[in-house]
Phi, psi and omega in degrees: 000321179297319179297321178295318178298314180297318180298313181294318180298317180296319184289329183274357182263109182303331182290345181258003184301323180295327177293318180296319182295340181280345180290129184257155173296136182246116175291332184270012181303133178274115180264119182292138177282167184301311183295323179297316180296318179300319179297319178298316184298321181292336183272348184288132173246111184262146175276105188266121185248344180207182184235136177242159181225197183300322180301323179293321176298315180298324180293317179297317179298314181296319180295320178299319179296319180294317179297321178298320178296318177298319179298315180299320185277321191237357183089169189265358188300319181263335183284329184293315177300328176294319177296319179298318178297320179295321177299313184290312190274337185236306188291315181300315174300324177297321181292334178275346186282159175287150181192154171301154186304318183291322178292319180297317178296320179292325177293318177299320179294316179297320178294324178297316177302317181294319178295321177299313179299318181294322175297319178298320179291329175294321174301317181301330181267359179084014180265078192291317179295318177299317179302317179300321180294319176295320179297319178298319177297322177298319177298315181297316181293321178296321177296317179296331179273355187057040184256090181296325184299310182289326177301312181290321178299320180292316176302320178296318178300322177294326177292318178300316179301314183295316183291324179292336177270000176092011181263076185301307181301318177295319179298319181292319177300317181291319179295318178294321178296321178297316180293320181292331183276000182233065186292339183250028182293145173285175185298324181291322177292323178296319177297318179302315182281318182293324178300320178287323175301321179297314181297314182295319179296320178297324179297328178277356180088009181273085185300315184297311180295322181300313182285332175295313178295323180294320177296319177300319180294318180295318179295316179296322180294322176301318178292319182295321183290343177279353179253175179295136182262138174264126182301135179091355180275173181301133187217179181302333176299310181295324179292322176297322177296315178300319178299316179299317181294320178297312182294323178295314180299329184263011171092005179266082186293317180297316178296322178297319180294316179299315182292322179293320177296322178294319177299319179295321180296323184275343189295136178293145183300334185291341185270068187292311184302312182291330178294314178298316182298313184288327177293321176297319178295319178298317180298321178301320182286325176297320179293320178299329179279354179095009182264077187295313182295320179295318178297319180298319179296319179295317177298322177301319180294328175290319180294334179305321185252355182306317183300341182271357188245132175246095188210128177297320180296319179294317177303318179299320180293325178291321176297319177298317178304313182299319181289326181285325185275339185304316181293348186254018188293349174290338175282136185299314181299318180293320180295318179296320178295315181300315181293321179293319180299321179295332178277317185284325186232057184295324182293319181290321183267000178052051178280000000 
């Protein structure tokens, strides 16, 4: 609990942002296993000063959902410090409070979800070391809550972070650990985990394993879609994105573009940040294939919503766009895109 408080206080203090930014992603990070976390939780003696009940758990859950909605629509730059403040001022005291056993476990689980989300928002801002610290806290809290779902979700999130940073073997270890820790997962969760295993395996160059995991994800998704869907859960949009990443890693650029375009077509309107990010990525791949006008049109669609998003990852994609399109400015479409980008994103492009 003290570590969680310190982490949140540092993150919510603007004067410490430079310190947070200095933290690097660690390939050698020690990830605690399920049994180890359970042992720690049983040994904790908390100083209980008040009592919490079901309404407090519901409040933490609802607040996490609202922050997640803000992140989806506007990016994590402004939402994460708000989450950190909520962790310090509200959630941490709740975790120290007395409660019936079932309520206490649910509170730990709700806190784990919030830490996972806060770590994800740190990734979005490029604060990789900070994200790992939040993810570790999420693992510890999930273990104390006996919450396999959030534990596995967090391990998968750590795998996504690792593969996006180019650490294929570490990403695969984390993805495999997530799948192994969830032996009773339903079909949607299996698709969620298998899709990431496929991407991580493709990053290591293991074509056979990548397509085996991808097929498993597709089969599980077919079963999941025949059941009631929970909004915001893993869906065909996310699976199409995983397919695109697998094909891209294995050199199938055309297949990667088709799958990415399909993911964009299926994506719900509320996911603005991820839509801008993925469209920029799609445009980069279209340009690599030599389709300059098509790439320019896709980048324009990303710029349409860019002003509404506060995201380090999106800013990086806009900078990449400017550098890629600059050599093609003799082309009218490229020139118009370049000029518009300088108007829409002057701070990012330092115009």
